[in-house]
C-alpha positions in Angstrom: -0.3 -0.2 0.4 1.2 3.9 -0.8 2.3 5.9 2.0 -0.4 7.5 3.7 -2.9 5.5 1.5 -5.0 4.6 4.4 -5.4 8.3 5.8 -6.4 9.1 2.1 -8.8 6.8 2.3 -10.2 7.7 5.6 -11.0 11.0 4.4 -12.3 10.6 1.0 -14.9 8.2 3.1 -15.8 11.3 4.9 -16.1 13.4 1.9 -18.6 10.5 0.6 -20.5 10.6 4.0 -20.8 14.6 3.3 -18.7 15.1 6.1 -16.4 17.8 4.7 -14.7 19.0 7.6 -13.1 15.6 8.5 -12.2 15.1 5.0 -10.5 18.6 4.7 -8.6 17.7 8.0 -7.7 14.1 7.1 -6.5 15.8 3.3 -4.4 18.5 4.8 -3.0 15.7 7.0 -1.7 13.8 4.0 -0.7 16.5 2.4 1.7 18.0 5.2 3.4 14.6 5.2 3.2 14.6 1.1 2.8 17.8 -0.3 3.2 16.0 -3.9 -0.1 14.0 -3.2 -2.2 15.1 -6.3 -5.1 13.1 -5.9 -5.3 14.3 -1.7 -4.7 18.2 -3.0 -7.7 18.0 -5.8 -9.6 16.5 -3.3 -8.9 19.2 -1.1 -10.1 21.6 -3.6 -13.8 19.4 -4.5 -14.3 19.7 -0.2 -14.1 23.1 0.0 -16.4 23.5 -3.1 -18.5 21.1 -1.5 -18.7 23.4 1.6 -19.5 26.3 -0.7 -15.8 28.0 0.2 -15.5 28.5 -3.5 -12.5 30.9 -3.2 -10.6 28.4 -1.2 -11.8 25.5 -3.7 -10.0 27.3 -6.3 -7.2 28.2 -4.7 -6.4 24.4 -3.7 -7.3 23.4 -7.6 -4.5 25.8 -8.8 -2.0 24.1 -6.4 -3.0 20.8 -7.8 -2.5 22.1 -11.5 1.0 23.1 -10.7 
């Protein structure tokens, strides 16, 4: 299993349950340990989008683009 995969999976489960605050916390934890984790970065933007925080969602999406 890839590093941080379990933590990422837990964050995505929270996302799928519409628990966006938990998803954001989990995804940020993954990114703190692996800033190049593309899926976590992209998912973080989507979690902010689902919360209605469009400015942060766009900023996180731009980070994923890089």
